[in-house]
C-alpha positions as CSV (number, residue, x, y, z in Angstrom):
1,M,-0.2,0.1,0.2
2,Q,2.9,2.5,0.7
3,V,4.6,2.0,-2.5
4,D,1.1,3.0,-4.6
5,K,0.9,6.4,-2.4
6,I,4.9,6.6,-3.1
7,M,4.6,6.0,-7.1
8,K,0.9,7.8,-7.2
9,K,3.2,11.0,-5.6
10,E,5.7,10.7,-8.1
11,I,3.6,10.6,-11.1
12,T,1.7,13.6,-9.8
13,N,4.7,15.7,-9.1
14,F,6.1,14.9,-12.5
15,G,2.9,15.8,-14.0
16,K,3.3,19.0,-12.3
17,R,6.8,19.4,-13.4
18,L,6.1,18.7,-16.9
19,R,2.6,21.7,-17.2
20,E,5.5,23.9,-15.5
21,T,8.2,23.5,-18.1
22,R,5.5,23.1,-20.6
23,L,4.2,26.7,-19.9
24,K,7.7,28.6,-18.9
25,K,8.5,27.4,-22.6
26,K,5.0,28.8,-24.1
27,L,3.9,25.5,-25.5
28,S,0.5,24.3,-25.8
29,Q,-0.7,20.5,-24.8
30,G,-1.2,20.3,-28.6
31,D,2.2,21.6,-29.7
32,I,3.7,18.6,-27.4
33,A,1.4,16.5,-28.9
34,E,2.4,17.1,-32.6
35,K,5.4,17.1,-32.0
36,L,5.2,13.1,-30.2
37,G,2.9,12.0,-32.7
38,V,0.3,11.4,-29.8
39,H,-3.3,13.0,-29.1
40,R,-3.6,16.0,-26.6
41,S,-5.3,14.0,-24.2
42,Y,-2.2,12.1,-23.5
43,I,-0.4,15.4,-22.5
44,S,-3.4,16.2,-20.2
45,G,-3.3,12.8,-18.8
46,L,0.6,12.9,-17.9
47,E,0.2,16.1,-16.3
48,R,-2.6,15.2,-14.5
49,G,-0.9,12.5,-13.1
50,K,-3.0,10.1,-14.6
51,R,-0.7,8.5,-16.5
52,N,2.5,6.5,-15.8
53,P,5.2,7.5,-18.3
54,S,8.0,5.5,-19.4
55,L,11.5,6.4,-19.4
56,L,11.5,6.1,-23.0
57,T,8.4,8.6,-22.8
58,I,10.5,11.1,-20.6
59,N,13.3,11.5,-23.0
60,K,10.9,11.8,-25.9
61,M,8.8,14.8,-23.7
62,A,12.0,16.5,-22.6
63,K,13.2,16.6,-26.0
64,A,10.1,18.1,-27.4
65,I,10.3,20.5,-24.9
66,G,13.9,21.7,-25.1
67,V,14.8,20.3,-21.7
68,E,17.3,18.0,-20.1
69,P,15.1,15.0,-18.7
70,K,16.2,15.5,-15.2
71,E,14.5,19.0,-15.8
72,L,11.5,16.5,-15.4
73,L,12.2,14.5,-12.7
């Protein structure tokens, strides 16, 4: 049970950092989705902590935004 809470918190924190970084770069969810070849709702799900991104997705996301992956983690 404790691990689930920790994982959820980390996924939620990732989503918050993703949103903050995207907004600082003045990019919309649609801009990022287009660069990644995914639907805008996928980006929304990541930002809301509803999706658990893989390391590959985090790397692609960082590249699309123009930051290092560590900035999202």
